[in-house]
C-alpha angles and dihedrals in degrees: 000000000000123000117223114206116212118192115247109240111247115238112223115241114252115263118218118226134043116335117257115256113255114257116237114251127214114189092331097312128111115245119203113243116230117255110247116244115229114213119196118233116253117268091253089074096048116108111230122231110272115266109225118205121192114228099175115119091236089059097060094125092053091047092051092047092051091047091060098071141011112261111250095244091055092042088055089055089055102258110156127221093247091053090048090053090052091050092048090048087056091050090050088060088065090053091048091050088065108105091224095052092100096021100074100299122235094353092060090043090053091049093050096048102034113024127117099357105037112204092001089054090050092052091047091051091053089052091051113097090209089063090055095046098042105027111023108030097055092051093048091048090050091049091056094049094043093049090055093050096042093046090057089062099035094042090070087068098043092260133126139188123245121185119205119247118232099340123160088221106048111224142166124211128207108209137173117260109263092028117141089220114122 
């Protein structure tokens, strides 16, 4: 007898990743699927870049300059100059809650925390309960009150206030609601 060789069908190698979507068939022929069209969301839904406002006593000039006019990204959201002045007046309350605000500003603050021992002095100050009662607690209390007041105004425009946690340069950020910014 004669031997008939039949080819062994080749098994495709497995492909890692999600399986390809099946192609629609019309009478045994492959029909191309339409390419989806991606439409960008309108600009009303875009979250503006965070506006960062310096609150440190050594950044008084920057704070004053920012207080003068509404940042363009907030102006685009509809925030008015009078509302901006109210928000900045609230932020100034945080600055004024700093014990050293009327005691020589950032120079006195530096002396308290860093002189004569530098980093050791700083660590000792953070261990001192007086530092917490006189220097830290009033600022933290002011941040809470200011955030509530500022968010009433900014919330109308889909914005919110976020204070930094334990930063050497104290700042506040105004971010869009739903932003991943911390």
